[in-house]
Steps between C-alpha positions, in 0.01 A plus 500: 500500500566124489202269453486385863512853643252624242256218577515574874445871440212437259326260737522746790369791290231287334381372839461854627297600194273197533434578865343829388318357199125462461483127441357222712304633798628856443326512159171564681625850589489595133135407479404670823545859380197699389645733237795528263649792695538262797651221290787716376670569840451137598713385206734794438709721726402818318225758518187430297519687167231762445333342195144389417405156630509328161856626449592402853394141428730488197779661702472238774518211255793651313696595811441156656655337193790748506562427867498123444744531207731738688519274805571195285767681296676607820512138617623380160773764492669343804616216275789540257325243280140419600354161403350528152151403619496795742561744215251321276231542766555875504487515121135396525441877503674532162253250356210697648650826371520354151131411516424863589727627222337265249154618600604866475658442158190313380291805590742737327597679822808720481564547871688232693251320727573465875764230549671320786870588526729205577822664377781376494344155460274589207489295181353777289623831358216730601677805355423368152126568530287508286689232301401160645761336277783711647369462856527120487797470262779278628298376799330170575182675385639598162230295324245762613615740231202703385204701619227236526159520347223511756386152393841341573566657838352216703705235319819702546425556870447127544834434330669744737347325802612159378854619426532653847386180671733281294787740568472493880457122489816463291704736719380325818672188364831684527470492880639214707378266771230626733484837323407333174245268661325787682499731197361243261237374745369854560506598133326177400230539766441868424455464126335159509222640716473814288441270203228322698328829586535609136321182386217567746462862390497413129239226555274698732529857373572451131344163422810380314532138396793273579694569181473875544617478861796269435644754255506760778681298768860564601703179496868422465425265213148417374620149415547432872122490538385440857858442616600860423608678822306813409213394276438144612260567787288733286467225238393253769198715597408636159220242446346537846149642526537835678150463645526141621645459852551127448748576223712701741467353848797265454720748315853520646445871569143469625596697813515813284140466377220725618273322753190312394177511699287189490191543285617822333634565152879507481754617246876528521599857590834584329553797730462283811736237358759761409499684832495177704805378312675836525466504879659157531765587244606815689508306827725242336727766348528670840602175669756427228637854533573450869606136470764576236661831599795645314408326175385594150171321562434721804499810279281320247252427781518865606414608146187283490387617844545867415331453162194378692513809719496709183188311390335571835578872477345510154193310623452738794545799271243374251251420776524854634499664158188311391338519846430128514569230754840335487333159461342619176837615366 
């Protein structure tokens, strides 16, 4: 199929899928069910499997990821040669799989852990398990060539995250015109704000100092400092007092902060900041999807929107499994 025909087909199919997705106002339906057995038929067009509730929760999360990947692969397959960034986005699941494989190898497990299947777009040779070196050999992840020690897992996972972010940023630069502008703006906003939330979590929950936090930020180039598209905003707030409203009231993203009541103690809530940003981000991605039909950036927007739906399904599942309120999750 030529690029123009493929783009028209993909936009039509992607629009139909989004219309049935649990994002935006429809997301509330996920959080309105009372038990896992009711969540399953809401999300999947299959009978509920006859398994214990704890296994049903795992099944929902796994099948939701499989469904997301399958839908995205079907859209990608319409192109003879998809834009590189669209494939790189899907290969996020390879990076996550490698984390799971590394953890399993570190624990000496012999069985292959549950993985997400993105074949034929996979980077890794999963048939080579349990050899991590053979699994990654010849790929962009070939540097991850051994079963990690438990003490080095976190550092390796951080390196995987950083490589993925740099890879999709680099491949987004291969796009042209409006496609490139949209892709880079969304990627920059998404990971810039994730860096901000990461700073807040490390300060509030782990009591880390500035030097410790800086080492854990994802930036295109640390030498860019506050001008870095991904790490710059996090650096600009790293010295702010998380319990002092005056430090934050004039912040450029103050609209994402949790409210402050006069006369009461206040502290930045990373969860509130993250979810407030995510809502605006998905609204923006949805508008860009419809404003730029039949384009590579439209499918990129679709990916981000559906990834958020996957997050919502996981949140609803966890809330029901743990029998707690969604707000607490």
